[in-house]
C-alpha positions in Angstrom: -60.3 53.2 27.3 -61.4 50.6 24.8 -58.8 48.0 23.7 -58.8 47.5 19.9 -57.3 44.9 17.6 -56.8 45.8 14.0 -57.0 43.1 11.3 -56.2 43.7 7.7 -54.0 41.9 5.2 -52.6 45.2 4.0 -50.0 46.8 6.3 -50.7 50.3 5.0 -54.4 50.0 6.1 -53.4 48.7 9.5 -50.9 51.6 9.9 -53.5 54.1 8.8 -56.1 52.9 11.3 -53.5 52.8 14.1 -52.6 56.4 13.3 -56.3 57.4 13.2 -57.1 55.8 16.5 -54.0 57.2 18.1 -55.8 60.6 18.0 -58.7 59.3 20.0 -57.9 58.9 23.7 -60.8 56.4 24.3 -59.2 53.8 21.9 -56.0 51.9 22.5 -54.7 49.6 19.8 -53.4 46.5 21.6 -52.6 44.4 18.6 -52.7 43.8 14.8 -53.3 40.8 12.6 -52.7 40.2 8.9 -55.0 37.3 8.2 -58.2 35.7 9.5 -56.4 32.9 11.6 -54.1 35.5 13.2 -57.1 37.8 13.9 -59.0 35.0 15.7 -55.9 33.8 17.6 -54.9 37.3 18.7 -58.5 38.2 19.6 -58.8 35.1 21.8 -55.4 35.7 23.5 -55.5 39.6 23.8 -59.2 39.9 24.5 -59.8 43.3 22.9 -63.1 45.0 23.4 -63.3 45.9 19.7 -62.0 44.1 16.6 -61.8 46.3 13.5 -61.3 44.0 10.6 -61.2 43.7 6.8 -63.8 41.3 5.3 -61.7 39.4 2.8 -58.3 38.1 4.1 -56.4 34.9 3.9 -57.2 32.2 6.5 -60.4 31.7 8.3 -63.2 33.9 7.0 -64.0 37.0 9.1 -67.6 35.9 9.3 -66.7 32.5 10.8 -64.1 34.1 13.1 -66.7 36.6 14.3 -69.1 33.7 15.1 -66.4 32.0 17.1 -65.4 35.1 18.9 -69.0 36.0 19.9 -69.5 32.5 21.2 -66.5 32.8 23.6 -66.7 36.5 24.3 -70.4 37.7 23.7 -69.5 41.3 24.6 -66.8 41.7 22.1 -67.6 44.2 19.3 -66.6 43.4 15.7 -66.7 46.0 13.0 -66.0 45.1 9.4 -64.2 47.8 7.3 -64.1 46.7 3.7 -63.8 47.8 0.1 -66.6 45.3 -0.9 -70.2 46.4 -0.9 -72.1 43.2 -1.5 -75.4 42.9 0.2 -75.0 39.1 0.8 -71.8 39.9 2.8 -73.7 42.4 4.9 -76.4 39.9 5.7 -73.9 37.2 6.6 -72.1 39.6 8.8 -75.4 40.6 10.6 -76.3 36.9 11.1 -72.8 36.3 12.5 -73.4 39.0 15.2 -71.1 41.6 13.7 -71.8 45.0 15.2 -70.9 47.2 12.3 -70.1 47.2 8.6 -68.3 50.2 6.9 -66.8 50.9 3.6 -63.1 51.7 3.5 -63.9 55.0 1.6 -65.7 56.2 4.7 -64.4 59.5 6.0 -62.1 59.1 9.1 -64.4 61.2 11.4 -67.3 58.9 10.4 -65.3 55.8 11.2 -64.5 57.2 14.7 -68.1 58.1 15.2 -69.3 54.6 14.3 -66.7 53.0 16.6 -68.0 55.2 19.4 -71.6 54.3 18.6 -70.8 50.6 18.5 -69.0 50.7 21.8 -72.2 52.1 23.4 -74.3 49.2 22.0 -75.5 50.5 18.6 -75.2 48.5 15.4 -74.2 50.4 12.3 -74.3 49.0 8.8 -73.4 51.5 6.1 -73.0 50.9 2.4 -71.3 53.1 -0.2 -74.7 54.3 -1.3 -75.3 56.1 2.0 
């Protein structure tokens, strides 16, 4: 079972992702965060195997947080789930070592499929044009 931390500044998104993952026995949500600072702090203390996070939140940027996490826990997987489809953000995420980048309008079954792929070592970067 993979331990997951969900980070998003919108409670409804966190709750929806928690419900989505509850239906997948291989994923266990062990914590949530509502801003970048809390996401980094909780990730360092809880040591999830996967951080599923929004891109734009208050506090430390997700890109900087991902760099810091990867330097401490190189095996941690980070997937960005965002409403923003800006190529510069995708490139920054890739350079920071992020493992996946998805749009929030992605179908739930595709999100689960991507999480599974990332946990087996794949990198998945999907834009809204795909």
